[in-house]
N, C-alpha and C positions, 0 to 999 in steps of 0.2 A: 492679795498674795503676790509676791514678786519673785521672779527667778533671775538667776545670774550665773556666769560660769567663770568668774575670776578665780584664779588658783589661790590667791592670798586670802587671809581671813577677812571676812566682811562683817564680823560681829559688830564693830564699832559704829558701822554705817547705818544700823537699823535701830539704835537706841535700846529702849527697853521693850522689845516686842514680847508678847505673851510666850511665844515659842519661836525659836530660831534654829533651823537646820542649815548648817553652813559647811558645804563642800564635804558632806558625808558619803563615805563609800565602804563597801565590803567586798573582800576576796575570799574565795573558797576554792581549794584545790588549784590554785593558780589562775582562777578566772574571776574577773570582776562581775559579781552578780548584782551588785548596785554600783553603778558608776557615780562619780561626784554629783550630788544633788543638793540644791540650796533653795530654801523657801522660808517665809515667815507666816505665822499664824497669829491672828488677833483673838482676843478673848470673845467667846461666843460665836466666832466665825465657824461655818460649816465646810469642811473640806473632805472630799471623797477622793481615794486613790484607786484606780482601776486598771486592770490589765489582765492578759491571759495568765494561766498557771505558769509559773517559772519566770514571770516578768521582774520579780524583785520586790513587789509591794509589801508582802508580809514581812520580808527581812527588813525592809525600811521601817516599818511600824514597830517591830521588836527593838530596833536600835533606839527609836525615839522613846520607847518605854524603859530603856536601860537594861533590858534582858539579854541583849546581844551587843558584843563589843565591836564598834566600828573599827575599821583599819585605817581610818584617816578622817579629818574634819572634826567638828564639834556640834553638839546639841545644847543649846542654852534655853533653859525653862525658867521664866520669871527672873532672869538676871544670873542664874546659877547654872553651872555645867551639870548635865545629866551624866553620871558616871556608869560605866558599863561593868560587867561582872569581873573583868581583870583589874578594876580600880576600887572595888568595894567588895566586902564579904557577901552581904546579902544583895543580890541584883534587884534593880527596880528603883523607882522613885516613889516616895510616900504619897505625893500628891497626883501621880499619874497611875491610872487603872488601866489594865490591858485585858480584854476579854478575848481569849484564844478561840479559834474555830474548833480546837480540840479540847474544850473545857471538860472537867471531870467533877462529879459529885460523889462523895463517900457513900458506900452502900450501906443499907440497913439503918439509916439515920432518919429521924423525923426532920422535915424542912425546918421547923422552928428551932431545932437544936443546932443545925448547921449554921442557921443565920446568927444565932446567939454567940457562937464561937468567935465571930469576927466583928460583930456589931460594936461601934464606938459611940453610938448616938443614943439620946434619950428616947424612950418609948414611943413618944408622939411623932418624933421625926422618923424613926425607923418605920413606924406604921404607915406613914406617908409614903415612904419609898416602896413599901410592899403594895400600896395602892397603885402607885405610878406603874409599877412592873406587873400589875394585875396577877398577884400571887396570893392575895389574901385568903382565898378559898382553898389553897394548897398547903397551908402551914401544918396541918395535922397529918398530912400524908407522909409516906416514906419515899425515899428517892427511887426505889424500885417500881413505884406505882405511877410515875410521871411519863408523859410523852416527851419526845426531844425538844419541842418548842417550850414546854413547861420547864424542863431542866435548864434551858438557856435563860429563861427569865429568873429562875432562881439564882443562877451563877451571876447574872448581872446585878440582882438585888444585893448579893453579898458584896460585890465590888463597891456598890454605891454606898453601903453603910460604913465604908472606911473614909468616907467624905473626900473623894478625889476632886481635883480642879479640872483635870483634863482626862477624857475618856477615850481610849483607843479600841475600836471595834474591828476585829479581824473576821471577815466573811460572816457577819451576823445573819445572813439569810440563807447560807448554805444548808442543803438537806432539810429545808422546811417546806411543808406543804403550803398551799395558797392561804389557807385561814391562819396558820401560825405566822406566816410571813407578814400578813397585814397586821397581826397583833403586835409583833415585835417592831414594825415600822411605827405604830402608834406609840409604843413605849419609848422608843428612841427620840420621837418628836417631843414627847412630854418631858423627857430628861432634860432637854435643852431649854424648853419653854418654861417649865415649872421649878426646875432645880438649878437653872443657870450654870450648867456644866458644858464646857466646851468639848466637842466631839471631832475626831477623825475617823472616818470609816473607809475600810478596805473591801473591795468587792471584785470578783472576776467578771461580774455582769454589771457593767456601768449603767444599764437601763434602770437597775434597782435603785440607783443614787439620784436620777435625774430630778425627782420631785423634792429631794432633801437637801442636796448640796448647793452651796453658793458658789464653790469653785470646784472643778474636777481635774485631777491630774491623771493623764493616761500613761502608763508605763509600758515599755516594750524592751526586753533584753537589758533591764537594769537602767534605762534611760527614759527620762520624761519626754515623750515625743510630741505631746500637745497638752496645753493647759488653758482653762478659761471657764467662762460661765457655761452652765448646762446647755442653754439655748444656742450659744455659739458653736460648741463642740457638736451638738446634734445636727445643726443645719449646715455648718461649715467645717466638716471634718477634713483634715489635711492628708488623710491617706484612707485606704480601704480598711486597714486594720482598725482605725478609730471609728469609722463608720459602722463596722460589723459589731463592735462592742456595744454600741448604743441603740441598736435596733436594725430593723428591716431597711434595705436600701436598694437602689437600682444604680448600676454601673453602666453608663452610656457613653460610647465613642461615636460622635457624629461623622467622623471620617469613615467608619465602618458602616454605619446606619445613617445615610444621608438624610432621611426624612426628619431626623431630630434637629438638623440645621435650622429648619423653619422655626422650631420651639426655642432652641437655645442661642440662635443668633450666629453671625459669621465668625465671631471671635472664638466660638466653640470648636472650629475645625481643627483637627489634629490634637484635641485635648479630650480628656475624659471627664464626665460629670457624675458626681454622687448626689442622687436625688432621692428623698424619701418617698414612700408610697403616697403619702397624703399631700405631696407637692404636685401631683397630677390630679386633674379633674376629667370626668367623663361628661360630655356635652354633645350638643348639635354641631354639625359642620360649620366651620368658621374660618376666617382669614388666619388666625393664630392657632390652628389645630391640625393634627395629622390623623389619618385613618388607620385603624387597625382592627383586628378580629379577636373576639372573645375567645380565649383558650380554656379558662377554668374559673369557676366562682366558688369562693370558700366562705362560709358564714361563721363569725367569731362571736356572735351575740351583740357586742356594741358596734360592730361594723362588718362590712364585707370586704374581702381582699379578692380583687379581680385581676386575673392574669391576662394581659392583652399583647398579642403579637404584632409587632410593627417592624417591617423589613427583617423578618427572621430574628428579631430581638424581643425577648419576653419582658414586659414592663409590669411590675407589681402596683396597683392602684388601690388605695384605701378609700372607701366610700361608705356613707351612712345608709344609703338606699340604693337599690339596684332591680331593674326589671328585665334586663336583657337576658338572653340564653346563650349557651355555648355556640360558637360559630357565627354569631351575628356580628355585623360591623358596629364599630363604635369610634367616636372621634375624641382624641386626647388634647388637652391643653394644660398649660401650666397654671397652678393656683396662684 
């Protein structure tokens, strides 16, 4: 995925990309809620767009789907422009499916009836989709007999029976408990692997996309503030905003807390470091370690989170095993 900020059209420079978003922006009530954004998506590439509520990510996704009219720029899908609702009578693109976070199912219908209304596939292929979406056991139920996670999988199956080539997922994990979240993650994984459908996913919690995405775009106030591979963004965030979206972190200023100069080096003086809890280790006293006191120990099943006070700075440390108690001294080093 490539990003650029030239104001002139760049469509010709990218040949026949599967999807080209070229300087697209959106204005509402005199304010640019999405500032000019450009990127390309290749077939079967996995891109996640993350950001806090109001960052513009869902608006961008709706413009890609053809459901919202851009105020400038263009969206090219397989060589053809995606037209917005001001350019065509029925908004949307037949080969692009969009799953809204506010999806609805008709009341008092059997699931199999709802699916048959839109299904364009032979029975065998349709049944394969129902299997991938893990809804085979739900077909005889009515819509008012389903949980939120089950309804979401039904809505997803309805979209897939229209044979889309590009699937846009808007906050697919919102309002789901842990069990249903893991189920929908498995379904989304299978959609790409077994059906060869390209996906773009939007989430306000970027941590939900780390294990799935090949590239992550982080949006803030309508702008892409950082993009790259998940590992790059997780361990090298360019701001506290990006760091917070991806998980727990420590913000350390060695000019305020001089003990950390020993760990971070002379070049860290006057600068702030963003470090993940697992980037620290608890060990015995050594030349490359600093002393602290255990403030609190929290058990999370798969790991412990230990809060250590060093120079009046609280450092969160993630570790798999721990035998110290509150108030005991401990030595910190970098993993």
